[in-house]
Each structure stands twice: as structure tokens, then as C-alpha cells.
Kinemage of the C-alpha trace (Angstrom):
@kinemage 1
@onewidth
@group {chain A} dominant
@subgroup {mainchain}
@vectorlist {calphas} color= white
{ca met a 1} P 0.058 -0.176 -0.349
{ca lys a 2} L 3.111 2.423 0.932
{ca ile a 3} L 4.836 1.320 -2.675
{ca ile a 4} L 1.039 2.761 -4.414
{ca leu a 5} L 1.352 5.934 -2.144
{ca phe a 6} L 4.549 6.612 -3.292
{ca ile a 7} L 4.471 6.099 -6.602
{ca thr a 8} L 1.151 8.166 -7.002
{ca ile a 9} L 2.739 10.814 -5.591
{ca ala a 10} L 5.624 10.629 -7.519
{ca ile a 11} L 3.728 10.840 -10.692
{ca leu a 12} L 1.804 13.635 -9.445
{ca thr a 13} L 4.633 15.712 -8.685
{ca phe a 14} L 6.382 15.112 -11.736
{ca asn a 15} L 3.382 16.090 -13.551
{ca cys a 16} L 2.316 18.736 -11.656
{ca asn a 17} L 6.029 20.597 -12.183
{ca asn a 18} L 5.968 23.797 -14.579
{ca ser a 19} L 9.011 23.223 -15.564
{ca gly a 20} L 9.620 21.766 -18.876
{ca arg a 21} L 5.939 23.246 -20.423
{ca lys a 22} L 6.061 23.938 -23.885
{ca asp a 23} L 3.963 26.292 -25.883
{ca lys a 24} L 1.667 25.019 -29.065
{ca asn a 25} L 4.594 25.098 -30.925
{ca gly a 26} L 7.339 23.216 -28.872
{ca ile a 27} L 8.786 26.192 -27.339
{ca pro a 28} L 9.674 25.759 -23.831
{ca val a 29} L 7.198 28.448 -21.728
{ca glu a 30} L 10.565 29.616 -20.054
{ca met a 31} L 11.706 31.136 -23.020
{ca ile a 32} L 9.041 33.167 -23.577
{ca asn a 33} L 9.615 36.489 -22.300
{ca asn a 34} L 6.150 38.034 -22.035
{ca pro a 35} L 6.271 40.439 -19.293
{ca ser a 36} L 1.712 40.968 -19.425
{ca thr a 37} L -0.118 39.732 -16.489
{ca ala a 38} L -4.094 39.430 -15.874
{ca ser a 39} L -3.299 42.553 -13.641
{ca asn a 40} L -1.226 44.311 -16.076
{ca pro a 41} L -1.808 43.403 -19.355
{ca thr a 42} L -0.289 46.453 -21.456
{ca ala a 43} L 2.993 45.440 -19.724
{ca gln a 44} L 6.050 45.848 -22.206
{ca pro a 45} L 9.389 43.878 -21.839
{ca ser a 46} L 12.121 46.109 -21.245
{ca ala a 47} L 14.032 44.275 -24.133
{ca tyr a 48} L 13.517 43.068 -27.317
{ca pro a 49} L 15.486 40.470 -29.348
{ca val a 50} L 16.623 42.299 -32.784
{ca met a 51} L 16.424 40.699 -36.467
{ca thr a 52} L 19.384 42.423 -38.437
{ca phe a 53} L 19.320 41.156 -41.569
{ca glu a 54} L 22.611 41.030 -44.313
{ca thr a 55} L 18.986 41.814 -46.778
{ca met a 56} L 15.767 41.648 -46.668
{ca asp a 57} L 14.847 41.933 -50.921
{ca cys a 58} L 15.696 39.196 -53.488
{ca asp a 59} L 15.404 39.461 -57.383
{ca phe a 60} L 15.293 35.882 -58.900
{ca gly a 61} L 15.663 37.264 -61.986
{ca asp a 62} L 14.447 35.939 -64.959
{ca leu a 63} L 12.748 32.599 -65.143
{ca val a 64} L 10.994 30.237 -67.147
{ca asp a 65} L 7.002 28.794 -66.087
{ca gly a 66} L 7.286 26.114 -64.084
{ca gln a 67} L 10.603 26.940 -62.292
{ca asn a 68} L 11.822 26.489 -58.671
{ca val a 69} L 13.848 28.682 -57.170
{ca glu a 70} L 15.132 29.061 -53.493
{ca his a 71} L 16.765 31.913 -51.280
{ca thr a 72} L 18.035 32.309 -48.229
{ca phe a 73} L 17.308 35.549 -46.010
{ca lys a 74} L 20.102 35.437 -43.238
{ca phe a 75} L 20.347 37.607 -39.696
{ca lys a 76} L 21.383 37.995 -36.781
{ca asn a 77} L 19.878 38.498 -33.158
{ca thr a 78} L 21.101 41.597 -32.144
{ca gly a 79} L 19.387 41.693 -29.677
{ca thr a 80} L 19.558 40.848 -25.947
{ca thr a 81} L 16.831 38.414 -25.375
{ca asn a 82} L 15.865 34.911 -27.277
{ca leu a 83} L 14.258 35.491 -30.799
{ca leu a 84} L 11.015 33.093 -31.398
{ca ile a 85} L 9.813 33.175 -34.589
{ca glu a 86} L 6.115 32.510 -34.604
{ca arg a 87} L 4.306 32.058 -37.531
{ca his a 88} L 4.566 33.542 -40.812
{ca glu a 89} L 2.088 34.593 -43.875
{ca val a 90} L 2.333 34.548 -47.584
{ca thr a 91} L -0.441 35.670 -50.203
{ca cys a 92} L -0.170 32.584 -52.545
{ca gly a 93} L 0.744 29.103 -52.061
{ca cys a 94} L 3.688 29.639 -54.860
{ca thr a 95} L 5.646 31.278 -51.940
{ca thr a 96} L 7.014 29.039 -49.166
{ca pro a 97} L 9.127 29.862 -46.128
{ca lys a 98} L 11.301 27.698 -44.104
{ca tyr a 99} L 12.820 28.821 -40.815
{ca ser a 100} L 13.864 27.132 -37.590
{ca lys a 101} L 11.559 26.447 -34.506
{ca glu a 102} L 14.091 26.927 -31.599
{ca pro a 103} L 15.060 30.381 -30.128
{ca ile a 104} L 17.785 32.212 -31.217
{ca lys a 105} L 19.983 33.429 -28.404
{ca pro a 106} L 21.335 37.156 -28.754
{ca gly a 107} L 24.210 36.931 -30.650
{ca glu a 108} L 23.642 34.159 -32.744
{ca ser a 109} L 22.426 33.742 -36.416
{ca gly a 110} L 19.463 32.438 -38.382
{ca glu a 111} L 17.811 32.242 -42.026
{ca ile a 112} L 14.923 31.976 -43.433
{ca lys a 113} L 14.672 30.010 -47.035
{ca val a 114} L 11.840 30.931 -49.021
{ca gly a 115} L 11.099 29.243 -52.635
{ca phe a 116} L 9.149 30.252 -54.978
{ca asn a 117} L 7.344 27.787 -57.469
{ca ser a 118} L 7.039 29.786 -60.759
{ca thr a 119} L 4.434 26.876 -61.847
{ca gly a 120} L 1.388 28.803 -63.706
{ca lys a 121} L 2.788 32.877 -63.201
{ca ser a 122} L 3.588 34.949 -65.925
{ca gly a 123} L 5.477 38.357 -66.102
{ca ser a 124} L 6.558 40.404 -63.429
{ca ile a 125} L 6.244 39.364 -59.936
{ca asn a 126} L 6.682 40.997 -56.716
{ca lys a 127} L 5.736 38.863 -53.426
{ca asn a 128} L 6.280 39.911 -49.646
{ca val a 129} L 6.541 37.587 -46.624
{ca leu a 130} L 5.623 38.440 -43.631
{ca ile a 131} L 7.483 37.107 -40.559
{ca phe a 132} L 5.993 37.076 -37.626
{ca ala a 133} L 8.190 37.010 -34.072
{ca asn a 134} L 9.011 38.697 -30.528
{ca ile a 135} L 10.310 41.671 -31.803
{ca lys a 136} L 9.268 45.302 -30.841
{ca glu a 137} L 7.821 45.343 -34.373
{ca gln a 138} L 6.093 42.417 -34.201
{ca lys a 139} L 6.521 41.804 -37.639
{ca ile a 140} L 9.258 42.346 -40.584
{ca glu a 141} L 8.386 42.046 -44.513
{ca leu a 142} L 11.130 40.166 -46.557
{ca his a 143} L 10.317 40.773 -50.198
{ca phe a 144} L 11.091 39.220 -53.700
{ca lys a 145} L 10.702 39.760 -57.624
{ca ala a 146} L 11.348 37.564 -60.560
{ca asn a 147} L 10.403 37.891 -64.371
{ca val a 148} L 8.767 35.198 -65.279
{ca lys a 149} L 8.851 33.950 -69.053
{ca ile a 150} L 6.605 31.398 -70.545
{ca ala a 151} L 8.511 28.592 -71.759
{ca asp a 152} L 9.686 28.181 -75.354
{ca thr a 153} L 7.452 25.207 -77.020
{ca asn a 154} L 9.566 24.918 -80.112
């Protein structure tokens, strides 16, 4: 009987421990810097991560309809707290961003790979990718352009 009671207490203690909790993306909760509370819902952090990009624009140049291309946008967290990319938004399924869901510590670098599928596109293309993160601005906008030509069928 004592063994069953001991095991039950051990399980409850382990399961009730808040350390190790993760958000919906699997990020440890203690990594997220959110000072807002019910008593002060408008509180802001005193420091933010900062995404400093090498460039925020890409020109794929001339492409042929159906061609797939990819560009890597490189950045560094020049802020003083961990950087978390939360989500992205694109205007069409032809654009596919990929990035790490892991926290990027101050001074560390990261990258966002943006793929573009030109199938069914023609002419001058200008696209934006919105990246939402725990930065002061809440989001950044990456841009790319291309000139898609119809494939020569001769």
C-alpha cells in the first residue's frame, strides 16, 4: 500500500511541475519573454530581440514558367533576449518560407529560406513574406521579385 501511495505522489509531483512546459509550437514556456499579466495586460518587455538582416530583398531575375527557386535570407539576433519566430504569412501557395522553431539566442544567427514555384505565373512578380516574431515591431516583411517567361515550346 505504501508503494502505491509513493508512486502516486511521485507521478503527481512530476506532472504538476511547471518546468518543461511547452507552448503549442513545442517551445519551452520559460524561453518566451512575455511580461504581461492579468494585473498589467499592457506591460511591455524592457528588452527585445532584434532581427538584423543582411538583406530583406531578393531578385530572382528571369525565370521560366515552372521553375522552382529558393533564396536564404540571413539574419542575426542583435538584441538582448531570445528570438522566436512565431509564424509567417504569404499571399499564395507558390511561396514557401522555412525557418527554425528553436529560440535564437542573442548574438546567434538564423535564416529564413523562401522558395518560389513559378508554375502558372507570367510577367513581373513581386511577393512579400511576413514573418511574425517576438520583436518590438511584431513583424518584418521580406520581399522578392522575378520576371517569369513562358517556356519556349519549339
